[in-house]
ZAMARGU-4260 file (C-alpha; in steps of 0.2 Angstrom, whole numbers, plus 5000, padded with zeros to 4 digits):
<rodrens>
0) 5557/5739/5424 | 5553/5727/5439 | 5537/5722/5431 | 5545/5719/5415 | 5558/5708/5424
5) 5546/5699/5433 | 5535/5695/5418 | 5551/5689/5408 | 5556/5678/5422 | 5538/5670/5423
10) 5538/5667/5404 | 5554/5658/5405 | 5549/5647/5419 | 5531/5644/5413 | 5535/5631/5399
15) 5546/5622/5410 | 5532/5619/5423 | 5517/5614/5411 | 5523/5596/5410 | 5519/5594/5429
20) 5500/5596/5423 | 5502/5579/5414 | 5504/5570/5431 | 5488/5576/5438 | 5477/5564/5428
25) 5489/5550/5430 | 5489/5552/5450 | 5470/5551/5449 | 5471/5536/5437 | 5483/5527/5448
30) 5471/5530/5463 | 5457/5521/5453 | 5469/5507/5449 | 5473/5506/5468 | 5455/5506/5472
35) 5451/5490/5461 | 5467/5481/5469 | 5460/5486/5486 | 5443/5478/5482 | 5452/5463/5475
40) 5459/5460/5494 | 5476/5469/5493 | 5475/5478/5510 | 5490/5490/5508 | 5481/5497/5492
45) 5468/5506/5503 | 5483/5518/5508 | 5487/5522/5490 | 5468/5524/5485 | 5470/5540/5496
50) 5488/5544/5493 | 5488/5545/5474 | 5474/5558/5473 | 5482/5568/5487 | 5498/5569/5476
55) 5488/5574/5462 | 5480/5589/5472 | 5498/5593/5479 | 5504/5595/5461 | 5490/5607/5456
60) 5493/5617/5472 | 5512/5619/5469 | 5509/5623/5451 | 5496/5637/5455 | 5506/5643/5470
65) 5522/5645/5460 | 5513/5653/5446 | 5507/5667/5457 | 5517/5684/5455 | 5530/5687/5469
70) 5536/5702/5476 | 5553/5708/5473 | 5564/5709/5488 | 5571/5726/5492 | 5586/5724/5504
75) 5591/5742/5503 | 5584/5746/5520 | 5592/5731/5529 | 5607/5735/5539 | 5623/5726/5534
80) 5629/5713/5545 | 5647/5709/5549 | 5653/5691/5549 | 5664/5688/5565
</rodrens>
């Protein structure tokens, strides 16, 4: 039952996250654009040369991390706390 519920939840979330993969090539393309701007003499663009690809790698990492199966929390053994 738990695995069926987990697979159902994964299937519902997956299509909503696929559009994030579109931003990975956009981030790398923006890094290349900023590299050309940096070579033209805009000093601030050197920061963006490294920042945009980092954003692309971060998006991929989070897409991968959120796609991993997660354990179902079992709180039945936890003692109940009273609110004062």
